[in-house]
N, C-alpha and C positions, 0 to 999 in steps of 0.2 A: 824631232823624233828619230830614233835610230832605226836603221833599216835592218830587217830580220836577216839572220845568216842564211846563205843559199841552201844549205842542207835542210833547214827548218821549212823554208818556202817550198822546196821540192817535196818534202814529206807531206806538207799540208795539201799541196796540189794532188799528190797521189791519193791521200785520204778522200779528197773531194771527188776525184775520178772514180773511186771505188763504188760510188753510187750506181755506176753502170753495170755492176755485177747483179743488180736487181732486174735489169731489163729482160734477161732470159726467163725470169720467174713470171713476169707479166706476160711474156709470150706463152708460157705454159698455161696461164689462165685463159688465154685466147683458145688454146687447144682444148682445155677443159670445157669452155663454153660451147665449142663445136660438138664435143662429146655429149654434153647435156642436151643440145638441140637434137642430135640423132635419137637419144633416148626419148625426148619429148615427142618427136615425130612417130617413133615406134609405138608409144602409148596412144597417140591419136589414131594411128592405123589399127591398133588393137580394139579400141572402143567404138570407133565409127561404125563398123558393120553390125555391132551389137546394140546400137542406139535404140532401136525399136523394141528390143527385148529387155532392156534394163529397167529395174524398178527405180523409183524416185531415189531411194537410199543409195543404190548402186550408181546412179547418175551423179549424185552429189559427191560420192567418194571418187568417182572418175574425175570430176571437175576439180576436187580438192587436190588430187594427185598432180594435175596439170598446173594448178595455181602454185603448189609447192615447188615444182620445178621452175616455174617462171620467177618466183621470188628468189630462188637460189641463183638463177641466171642474172637477175637484177643486182643481187649482192655481188656477184663476180664482176659485173660491169662497174659498179661503184668502186670496188676495191681496185680494179684494173686502172680506171681513169684517174681517180683521185690519188691513188697510191703512186702511180707513175708521175703525175704532176707535182705531188708533194715531195717525193723522194728522189726522182731521177731528173726529169726535165719537163718544161712546159710543152704541151702539145701545140705545135704551130699549125693549126688547121683553121679553115675559114670560120669566121664568127657568124656565119649565116643562120638561117632559120632552123636548120637541122641540129645545130649544136644544143644539147640539153642546157637549160638555164643554170643548173647547179654546177656544171663543169667549170673548173677553175676557181670555184668559191668554197669547196668543201675542204676545210683544214683537217688536221689530225683529230681534233675533238669532234668535228662533225662526222668524220669517217667512223670514229668509234661509236657514235650514237646510231648512225645508219646501220652499222654492222650488228650491234646488239638488238636493234629493233627488227632487223631481218631475221636474226636467229630466233628471237621470241616468236615472230610470226610463223616461221617454218616449224618450230617446235609445237606451237599451238595447233597448227593444221594437222600435224602428224598425230597429236594427241586426240584431236577431234575425230580423225579417221578411226582411231582405235576405239573411242567411245561409241561411235556409230555402229561398229561391228559387234559391240557387246550385246549379249542377250539374243543374238540372231540364231544361236545354236549351230553356227558354222564352225566346225572343228578346225578347218584350215586357217581360220583367222582368230582362233582362240588365243587369248593373252592371259597368262597366269597372274594372279593377284599381286605377287611379288614384283613382277616386271612392270605391271601397271602402276604400282606404288612408286617405283623408282622413276618411271617416266614422268609422273606428276611432280615428284621431288625435283627432278632435273629441270622441268619447265618452270617451276616456281623459283628455283635458283637463278635461271636466266632472267626472269622478270625482276627479281630483287636486285640482281647485278645491274640491270638496265636502269632501274630507279636510282641505285647508288651512284652509278656513273653520271647520270644526269644531275644528281645532287652535287657531286664533286665538281662538275663543269660549271654549274650555277654558282657554287661558292667561289670557285676560282675566278669567274668573271666579276664577282662582287668585290674581290679584294683589290687593294691598291697594288699596282705593279711596282716592284722594287728595282 
């Protein structure tokens, strides 16, 4: 087998090294995660003193807001860890008890499915919060019917997209590899 020309080898090494251009983006996700944590703590600090005054609906809406942020943070971690490991480099960390079981096992297809599932969950929670505020007569949280219609259409689009992605992955897994 003939050896590749030096220029081709150097070019391919350069292309392979370009994956490190993604590293600052993953660092940016760490900063975004810290920002989300500050917002989460701000929300907790806002609701905690009001706990005894909240109605059941208000308490559920507060909890849904915190769950929404937690799901977004989980999504960031999944993208951060699996994206880095799939596209940049393996994380050389201890295989101890603290390492999540899914780390190192989520491929691009799994990442896609986790991403769409998180987006559907976040969209669903947001939609549930809007539905819970309907009919309360609260002008501050009023949603016009057109906006509500589009929120439902977008959520259903996310759900259908998730089902279609899962179907495509299932079909791909069932076909013979060429």
